[in-house]
N, C-alpha and C positions, 0 to 999 in steps of 0.2 A: 311603098318605097320611098325613101327620103329623096328630096330634090336636091341635086347636086349643085344647082345654081343658087340655091339659098345660102346666103354667107352664114346663116346661124346653124346651118346643118355641118360645118366644116369645123375641124380641130386643128389648131396651131400649136407647135411646139417651141418653147422659147430655150435656147442653149445659153446658159450664162457664160460671159467670156472668162477666159483662163484666169486673168489678173483678179476678176471679182471672185472666181472659184477659190483662188489662194487665199482671198481675205475671209471668205466664207469658212474655209477650213481651219483658220486660225481663231483661237479663242480671243474674245474681247477683252480690252484692259479691265482688270479687276474681277475676271471670272476664272473660276478654277479650270485647269485643263481637261480635256475632254475624258469623261468617264462612260465606260461601256455597261449597259445594263443588259442583263441576260433576256433573251426573247426565246419563247417556245415555238416551233413550228406553226402549231395551231393555236390561235388566240380565242379564247372564249369570251364573249361579250356578255356581261352581267345582264340579267333579266329585269334590272330595276327600271321602273318606269321614268320616263323624263319629267323634269321639273315643269311646272306650269310656265308658260311663256305667253307673251302677246303677239309673238311672231308666227304666223301662220296658223292653220287650224289644227285640230287634233290629229288628224291623219298625217299631216306634215311632220308633226312632231314625233308622232310614232315612228314614222319613217326615218327622221333624222337620227333619233336615238338608236335605231337598231341595224343601221347599215355597218358594214364590215370596216370601211375606213372611218377615220377621224374626220369630223366636220367642224369647220369654224364658219359662222355667219357674221359678216361684218357690214358696217356702213360703206358708203362710196369713199370714205376717208381711211379705211382700214381699221377702224374701231370695232373691236370684237362686241357683238350683242348676244351672241349664243354659241355654245359648244355642245356637242353630244359627248356621250360616256367614253367612247372610243377616244376622241381627242383629249379628254381629261386623262385617261390611261397613258397616253403617249407623252403627254407634257407634264404630267405630274402637278397640275394646278387644280384648284377647285373652280367651279363654273363662274363663282363671283369674282375670283382672282383674275381669271381670264378676262371677264368681261370689262375690266380696268385697263386692260392693255390694247395695244395697236398691234395688229398681225405682224407690221414690220419689226417689231421687237423681238418676234419669236424666229425670224428667218436670220440665220447668220450672215453677218456682213451685208445685209440689205439696207437700202436707203430709200427715202420717199420717191426716189426717181423710179424705182422698181414698180411702185404702186401706179404711178403715171403711165408707165409703159404697158401694165396689165389692162389699165382702163382704155387706153388708146387702142389696144389690140381688139379689145372685146366689142369695140364698135363695128367691126367686120367679121371676127370670128366668134363662134359660140363658146369654144374652150381655149384656155391657155393653160399649157403643161409647163410645169417647172421642176427642176431637180435642184434641190438645195439641201442643207444641213439645218435642223430645227433644233433650237435650244431649249432644254427643259428647265424647269424651275431651279433644279439642284446646279445648274450650269453645264451639264453634259449634253452632247450632241447627238442626233441619229440622223443618218442619210434618209431623205424621203423624196417622194414623188408627189407633187401637188398639182391638182387639177381645180382651175379657177374658172368659175361661170357667174353669169349675172343673173340675179333672181328679181322678180318683180312680186312682192307679197303685200297684199291689203293696200295698194295703192302706193307703195314705196319700193324704190330700188336698194337692193343689197348685192353684197358679193359672197359667193360660198366658195370656201377653200376646202377641198376634200383632200386628206392627208393619208399616204400609204407610207408604211415604215419599210423600206427597202433595204435594210441592213442585211439580211440573209441573202438576198439577191446580189448586193454589192460584194459580199465576201465569197458567194459562188463565182461571181465574174472574175474577182482577183484570183481565185483558185484556177480558174479555166485560163485567165491570161498568164499566169505563172507556168502552169502545165504547158501552155502552147508555147511560151518561150523556151521552155526546158526542152521541148521537142525539136524546136526549131534550131536550137543551139548545141543539141546533143551531138556527140561524137560518132554515135552508132547511126546508121541508116534505118529510119523508121518510115513504113509505107502502111496505108490502109486499103484494103481491096474488098470487093463484095464476095458473095459466096461462090461466084465463078471464078474468082482470082483476078478480076479485072480491077485496075488500080484506080482509086479516086484521090489520094492524096500521098505526095512523098515529100519528106523533109530535105533541107538542102544537103544533109550528108549523103542522103541515098542518091541525090542527083549527081553529086561528085563521084560517088562510088560506081555509078552506071554510066558516067561520063556525059550527062546532060547538062544543058545551060539554064533551063527555064522549067519550072513544074508542068506547063501546059504541053511539053513534049511527051511526058509520060501519061497525060490523062487519057483514060479510055485504053490504055496498053494492057494486055494481059501478062501477069507475072511469068507465064510460061514462055514469053519471048525471051527473057533474059536467063532461063534455066540452060546450062549445058546439055542436060539431060531431062527431055521432057518428062520421062517417067517419074523423075523425083517430084516434080510438080505435081502430078496426079496423086502420088502418095501423100504428099502434104495436104492437098485439099481434102482427100478422103479423110485423113485423121483429123483435120480441123472439123469438117462436117459431122463428124461423130462426137464433137465437143470436147476433143481432147488436144491438148498442146503439141507440138512438134519441135524438135530441136536436132541440130546436127551441122556437118559441115557441107557446104554446097559450092559447086564449082558453077560460077555464072558469067554470062557474056555482056561485054559493055556495049555501049552504042557503035563503037568501032569494030566490034566482034573480037577485040581482045579479051583475055581471060582474067577473072579476078575470083580468089577463094575467100569465103565468109563462113563465119560462124552464125548460124541462123536461128532464130527462136521465132515461131509463129503460135499465135493464141487465137481462140475464138473471140470475136467482136460481138457482144451482145447488147441489145437496146434496152431501154428502161423497163420493159416488160420481160426481159430475160431471153427474148427470142434471138436466135443466131441470125445476124444480119451480113457476116462477113468475117474478116480475118485481119489480124495485125501482125506484120511482118518487122522483126527487129535484126539488122544485119549489120556484122562487125567485119571490117576488111582484115582478113589475116594472111594476106597475100605474103607480106614480109616474113610473117611467122612460118608459113609455109615453105618459102624460099630457104629460110634459115634451117628448117627442119630437114630439107632436102640435102643442104649443105652439110648439116649435122650427120645425117645417115652416110653420106659419102666419106667424111672425115672418119666416122666410126668404122666403116669398112675398111679405109686405109690403115686406121689405127688397129684394127683387129689382123690385118695382115703383117703389119709391123711387129704386133705383139706376138703373133704366132711365130716370125722369124726370131725374135728375141728369146722366146721360150725354147725354141730349137737350139738356138745359140747357148743358152744356159743350160740346157740339158747336156750339150755336147761338153761344155765348160765343166759341169759335173762330173761326167765320165772321165774327162781328162785329169780333174783333180783328184778323183778316186784312183785314178791310175798313179797318181804321185805317191800314194800311200803303199808301203810294202805289203805284198800280197803273201810272199813267202820269206820268212825270216832267215837272215843268215845263220850259219852254224859256226860256234866258236869252241876250240880252235878250229882253223880252217881244215876241212877234209875229214872232220870228226864224224862218227856215225851218229845218227839221231838219237841213239840211246846214250852216247857219250857226250852230247851237246851241254856246253857248260851253262848256257843262258837259255832261260824259257821267256818267251815274249808273249805279249796278248794286248789288243787294243780296241777301243771303241770310238766311233766317230759319228757325231750327229750335228750336221750343219743347220742353223737356224733357218736358212733360206735354200734355194736349189744349190747354190754354191756358197762357200764359207771362207773365213780368213784364218783358220786354224789348221795346222798341219803337223806332222812329225816325220822324221826319217831315221833310219838306223844305218850308220856307215861303217863299212869295214875298214877300219884305220890300219889294222895289220893282221897277221895270222891269229893273234891273241887279243886284239884289242877292238873294242866295238864303240862307236860313237854315237851317242844318243842326242838327237836334236829335236825340240819341240818349240813351236812359235805360235803367236797369236797376234793377227795383224789388226791393227784398229778398224773398227766397223765390221760389216759383213757384206755379202752380195758380190757382184761381179767386179767391183772395185777392188775389194779385198783379195778376191780371187786371183786378180791380175797381179798384185803385190806378192802373193804366196808363189806365183809361177815365177816371178823375178827373183825372189830369194832363193828359190830351188835352184835356178840357174846359177846364182852366185855361189851357192854352197859346193856345187860340182867343181868350181875354178879354185877352191881352196884347200884341195886334197893334201897339198905340201905341208900344212900346218893343222891338219885334222887331229893330230896326236897332242896338241896343246890348245885346251879350251879357251884360255886367255887370248892367245895370239888368234885364234880362230874367229872369236866375236869381235876383236878389234878390227881385224881386216874385213870381216863382213860389215861391220857399221861404217867403216870408210867407204866401201864399194857402194853400199846402199845410198849412203849421202850422195855419193857422184850421180847416181842414177836419178833419184826422185827429189834432190835439191834443186833440180833445174825446172821442176813443174811449178813451183811457187805455192804448192800446197804441202802443209804438214802432214806426213803420213809415217806414222812409227809402227814398231812392232815389238811386243815383248818376246824374248827368247831365253832358252836355257840350252847350255850344252855340257854333256858329261861323257867322259872317256873311262871305260872300265877295262882293265887288264885281268883277263880270266886265269892268267898263269899265276898271279899274285892275290887277286881279289882287291886290288887297290884302285880308288876312283879318282880322277881329278875333274873338276867342274867349275863353271862360273855361270853368273846370271845377270841377265839384261832387263830387269824390272819384271821378270816372270814369278808366277807362285812357285814357292819352294815345293820340291817333291817331297814325299813322305817316305820313310825308312820303316819297314816294319821287320822288326828283330823276332823272327819267329821262335828263336831258341829260348828266349826269355819273355815272349809274350809282350813285346813292347812296341809301341808306335810314337815316332818322332819325327819332326822336321829334319831334313838334312842340314847339317850344320854349315854356316857360311861365316866365315871370319871376317874380320875388319879389312875393307878394301877389295872384298870378292864379290860384291854387289854393285852393279853398275845401272846406268840409265837405260831406258829402252832403245833399241836400235832406231837410228833415224833421228834422235833428237838432238845429239851433239856429235858433229863429224870426228872431233878429236878426242873422243872418249877411249880410255884404255881399259881393258879388263884383266883381272888377276885371276889367278886360280886358287881353288880350295882344295884339299885332300882328305880321304877317309879310307878307313879299311873295312871292307864287308866281310860278313861271316857267311859261312853256308847257310843256305836256304832263306837269306836276307832277300826281302822283296821291295823293289823301289816302285813307288806310284807316281807318275808324272801326270799333270792334267792342266787344263786351261781354265779360266775364271767364269767360264759360262757354266761349269758345275758348281764351283765353290760359292758363287754369288747368287745362286738360286735363293729366293726369298720365301720365308714361311709368313704365316698369319700375322705375327708379331714384327714382321720386317726384319727378322734376324737372318743373316746369311747362313747358308749351310755349312760353311766352313768354321763357323763360331761354336766348335765343340761337337756338333751333331756328325760332321764327316769323320772326325777322329774316332767317335764312339763307334761309328759304323765298321771301320778298320779294326778297331780293338775286337768287336764282336765276331767278325769274319776273318780273323787273321791268318787262319790255317788253310783257308779255301785257295784252290788253284788261282793263278792270276785272273784268267777269263771269269771265273765266277765271282771273285771279289769285286771286279770292276762292274760287272752287272748289278751286284748288291748295292754298289755306291750310286750307281744311276737310279736304282729303285728308290733308294733313301732319299735322293735329292728331290724325286719326283713326288714322294710322299711328304717331304718337308714343305715343298711350295703347293701342294695340292693340285698340281698341273702336270700333263703328259709332256707337254712341249716345253722347251727352254727358250728365254729370250735372247740368248746368245749361244754362238757356236759351242760345242762340247767335244773336246778331244782328250783322250785318255791312253795312256801307256804303262803297262806293268812290265817289269824285268826282274825275274828271280834268278838268283846265282845258285845253281845246282852242284857245280864242281869247281874246284880250284886245282890248277896245275896243266900240264900238257899231255895228259894221257888221252890218245886218240882211238884206243883200241875199244 
């Protein structure tokens, strides 16, 4: 056993001051910047025999040339007198070139003061340990650990510098330092525990998460202490001991017993031999997220309740709106038997939503006069439905002018503007009003921006739009409060059929973006001109669906057919 009192059995480490390290890490003047040489993990030392030298015997030389570390032998002034093959590999010099140098020339940033310090230290200690960067012949550097001791060979004192390249170790240390800093500064809590779940390390984030001030407070604590449900901890440990990761949400208890919710990931911790030695916990605080989720669930419940109420309200509005549409058509002239009815009506209505903005009405203007009103309110949905209800109420107040279409729409427009002009929002509606007198077959009509109805003249097989003369076409209701609407007139023939519609039908688009009304709709009417009104309307809707390739319409669709079956006052 070595004698601990013998100073030559002791080893002393010299740490170079930071300012000297900074100098040593910078290239010297006139030297190229640092170049890194690739190193393999295992360095194979050539089996070449050492060159003959006069220092030491043959055994010494054999040992010198075959040791793993690089070795330089110098005199007491630092002049190199010998070098082994490993040192030659490290420094990229020949032995002859090295023997012309002083060892100080190879240590980056070193001066003769370093050699004096080494010699002074070796008077009391057997070894001096130095960490420094050595400079190769090509000007590149590599970090090294140098062990210096004093040799007495053949009656003379020398210094031996044993050099170990620590590039890989330094890189590993840097990776460890970087990884440690990343863990220490991570936003997620990270903890290491043994196989029994006893904690050995907690980063600052997990300390904050659990309400601790110092890592010492958690040392030796079992993770089970912080679980709201101990059974979950047992599940986690069992899973990890099988070598499998575990992840999920956990409810945990803080130091003050308050609750915190975390997203946890737990993985096996394996040693260098691949043996399971514990587990690594990664915990992310999701308490705010859970609180937000709880609030969202509450809001979702409230929203669902309100939505249910809204749906119920819309369904009621739909039922009311459907009630607005005539269920039983009036008979003309009044008191005529069904067989002697002069007019035959049929309609179709397809709202694009639960409720819509299209509607029509058939008014009894007199015993022989029927008023046909059709309208399309801007937009659809509950807002449009409210406007429809308002217009219907206004119509009922205009019975005194119902026989005069122009006066009827003029007063309706004025009343409409008085109501909706106060809202500040532009809400308009297209409308068309027509009065037919079955005693003569004459019709009077006017238009407020609405699509013109079609007249199907069955006696001659002709389809045409109803003619509107100059000044008989006005702007939509609600655009201009002072608009005045004028009448147009025409004479119907027996069996003539008038088709009224809204643009939800006519503006159905096909593959080529062509509207249904662009000839397709007229062709459908011409093809089915002899069909009864109800069948004809169904064929027009089927044609629009075929044209667009869809069963649903983008806008509300309202259609009304009126056929003139008789002219005169015969009620029998």
